[in-house]
C-alpha positions as CSV (number, residue, x, y, z in Angstrom):
1,M,-139.0,-36.8,-45.9
2,S,-142.6,-37.5,-44.8
3,K,-143.5,-40.4,-42.9
4,K,-146.0,-43.0,-44.5
5,K,-149.0,-44.0,-42.6
6,V,-148.9,-47.6,-41.3
7,A,-152.2,-49.2,-40.6
8,S,-152.2,-50.9,-37.2
9,S,-152.5,-54.6,-37.0
10,K,-155.9,-54.4,-35.3
11,A,-157.1,-52.0,-38.1
12,A,-155.7,-54.4,-40.7
13,R,-157.5,-57.3,-39.1
14,T,-160.8,-55.5,-38.7
15,S,-160.6,-54.6,-42.5
16,R,-160.0,-58.1,-43.3
17,F,-162.8,-59.3,-41.2
18,Q,-165.3,-56.8,-42.8
19,L,-164.2,-57.7,-46.3
20,R,-164.7,-61.5,-45.5
21,A,-168.2,-60.7,-43.8
22,I,-169.1,-58.8,-46.8
23,I,-168.1,-61.5,-49.4
24,L,-169.9,-64.1,-47.2
25,F,-173.0,-62.1,-46.9
26,S,-173.3,-61.5,-50.7
27,A,-172.5,-65.2,-51.4
28,V,-175.2,-66.3,-49.0
29,V,-177.8,-63.8,-50.6
30,F,-176.7,-65.0,-54.1
31,L,-177.2,-68.8,-53.1
32,I,-180.6,-67.9,-51.5
33,K,-181.8,-65.9,-54.6
34,V,-180.5,-68.9,-57.1
35,T,-182.3,-71.5,-54.8
36,W,-185.6,-69.4,-54.9
37,L,-185.2,-68.9,-58.6
38,S,-184.9,-72.7,-59.1
39,T,-188.3,-73.3,-57.3
40,Q,-190.2,-70.9,-59.6
41,Q,-190.3,-73.2,-62.7
42,G,-189.7,-70.6,-65.2
43,R,-191.8,-67.9,-63.8
44,G,-189.6,-65.0,-63.1
45,L,-190.5,-61.6,-61.6
46,L,-191.2,-59.3,-64.6
47,G,-191.3,-56.0,-62.8
48,A,-193.0,-52.9,-63.9
49,D,-191.5,-52.8,-67.4
50,G,-190.9,-56.6,-67.9
51,E,-193.6,-57.1,-70.5
52,N,-192.1,-54.4,-72.7
53,Y,-188.6,-55.9,-72.3
54,L,-190.0,-59.3,-73.2
55,N,-191.9,-58.1,-76.2
56,A,-188.6,-56.3,-77.5
57,L,-186.6,-59.5,-76.8
58,I,-189.3,-61.6,-78.9
59,G,-188.5,-59.0,-81.8
60,L,-184.8,-59.6,-81.5
61,L,-185.4,-63.4,-81.4
62,E,-187.5,-63.3,-84.5
63,D,-185.8,-60.7,-86.7
64,G,-182.2,-60.3,-85.3
65,F,-180.2,-57.3,-84.3
66,F,-181.9,-55.0,-86.9
67,S,-185.4,-55.9,-85.8
68,D,-188.3,-53.8,-86.6
69,E,-190.0,-54.3,-83.3
70,R,-191.7,-51.0,-82.4
71,L,-190.5,-51.1,-78.8
72,L,-186.8,-51.2,-79.9
73,S,-187.4,-47.7,-81.5
74,Y,-188.1,-45.8,-78.3
75,W,-187.6,-48.2,-75.3
76,P,-184.1,-48.7,-74.1
77,A,-182.7,-51.8,-76.1
78,G,-179.9,-52.7,-73.8
79,Y,-181.7,-54.9,-71.5
80,P,-183.3,-56.8,-74.2
81,I,-179.9,-57.2,-76.1
82,L,-178.3,-58.5,-72.9
83,M,-181.1,-61.0,-72.4
84,W,-180.9,-62.0,-76.2
85,P,-177.9,-64.6,-75.8
86,L,-179.7,-66.0,-72.8
87,A,-182.8,-66.7,-74.6
88,E,-180.9,-68.2,-77.4
89,L,-179.2,-70.7,-75.1
90,S,-182.6,-72.0,-73.5
91,F,-185.9,-70.2,-73.7
92,N,-187.3,-72.6,-71.4
93,N,-184.9,-71.7,-68.5
94,F,-184.6,-68.3,-69.7
95,A,-186.2,-66.6,-66.3
96,F,-183.7,-68.6,-64.3
97,L,-180.7,-67.6,-66.4
98,V,-181.6,-63.9,-66.2
99,G,-182.3,-63.9,-62.5
100,T,-179.1,-65.7,-61.9
101,L,-177.2,-63.3,-64.0
102,Q,-178.8,-60.3,-62.3
103,S,-178.2,-61.6,-59.0
104,L,-174.4,-62.3,-59.9
105,I,-174.0,-58.8,-61.1
106,F,-175.6,-57.6,-57.9
107,A,-173.3,-59.6,-55.6
108,V,-170.3,-58.6,-57.5
109,S,-171.2,-54.8,-57.4
110,V,-171.9,-55.0,-53.7
111,I,-168.6,-56.6,-53.1
112,F,-166.6,-54.1,-55.2
113,F,-168.5,-51.1,-53.7
114,S,-167.8,-52.5,-50.3
115,F,-164.1,-52.9,-51.1
116,E,-163.9,-49.3,-52.1
117,L,-165.6,-48.0,-49.3
118,I,-163.4,-49.8,-47.1
119,R,-160.3,-48.6,-49.0
120,L,-161.5,-45.0,-48.9
121,I,-162.1,-45.2,-45.2
122,A,-158.8,-46.6,-44.4
123,F,-156.9,-43.7,-46.2
């Protein structure tokens, strides 16, 4: 019979401390980003392709899912489709909603990735 590896209590405490620190760091960065977004008064950061995504989104808002917008033919339509429900909710607060959603996805992915790294290192 093989013996199971049992993590020492010190290693378990270190792992728990690391996980808490990562969660706290991600939460603080998320809150800073949301605070900064709330001060922008509807002006988000478009980035390099933001104008194309917004034009594709306007096509979706005007014509629906089967829009004839030229950008939807060759430009990746996934991001405008993701933004579409947020724009339907509130076009005035659209930049804040999209920025908050992106920041939330980023925070959750950092936490998940860190959990997996710590889990892999422990074994």
